[in-house]
N, C-alpha and C positions, 0 to 999 in steps of 0.2 A: 529584588530583580527589577530594580528601576531602570527604564528605558529598554527592557527588554519584554518580548511577549513571552508567556508560557506556552510550551508545546508540549505534546504527549502523542504516543503511538498507540494504535488499536490494530487488530487484525480484523479485516472486514473480508467477507467471502460471499460467492453466491454458489450455484450448483456445478460451475465450471472450474473455479481457482479462488485462490486467496491473495492477499497482498496487504501490506502495512499501510495504514492510513494515518496522516500526520494531521491532528488537529491543532489549531492556534487559538491562543488567547481563551476567551468565554466557550469556545467550542469544546474545550477539554471538560468543562462541567455540566454540558448541556446533554450528554449522551451516557448511556450505562451499558454494561454488557447485555446482549439479548436483544437491544434495540434494532428494528430494520429502519435503515436511513435510505433517503433518496439523494443522490449526488447530481447535481445539474452543472454542466459546463466545467467540471472537475479537470485537473491536469496531472500528469505524472511528471515527476522530477527525479533527479539522481542526487542521492547524499551519499558520499564516499562509495561510489559506484553500485549502490543499492537503489532499486526502484521504489518510489514512495508515491502513493496516491493522495492527493489533497485538493482542497476546494479552490485555492489560489484567489485572487483579488476579484476575478469575475464569475466566479462559481458560487454555488449555495449548497447547503446541505440541511435536510430536515429530517426529523423522525416521522415515519409513516406507519409504524406498528411495532409490535413486540414478538420476537423470536417465533415467528410462524412459517418459515420457509426451510427447505433443504439446503445445506451448505456443505462445503469440504473446506478441510484446512490445508490439504495438498492437492495440486501444487500450490506452493506459496511462491508468488514469482519475485517476492522480496528476498527470498533465499539464494536468489542467484546474483552473482557479481557481473555487472554488465559493464562493457567497455566499448569505446568507439571502434567502429569497424574500420579496419585498416584500408579497405577498398571503397568506403563510402562514408565520409565523416558526419552524415546525416543520420546515420543509423547506429544503433548498438547491438552488440553481440554478446551472447553467454561466454563468459571467461571461465567462471568456476561456480560450483555449487557450495554454499555456504554450510548448510546443514546436512549432516549425514543421514538425517532421518527423512529427507524427502523421498517419496515413493515413486514419483514420476520423473524427477530430474536427479538421477543417481549422481553422486560426486565425480567429478571429472578427474581422471588420474594422469 
């Protein structure tokens, strides 16, 4: 993978929701399942109409503990396909729910 950075995805969550987190390069090897992390100045980005959380160039991520808090796996806001709002190009709106298992966001028919 010369010239390309390694990327990997993880599910991160708190007591309100979950989202896919995209790790880049060395970040992929610094964390393991169950780690509690703190993200500072993170950003959301869209990849193929799916929402991803990441540290970005100006953000930072650090391990602050291990599996000691309550969290939920749904709603997973990465399971939603987001598209530009036809009435406001600066906003995104829900187009479809990707997972049939989402308890909070049932699939749109």
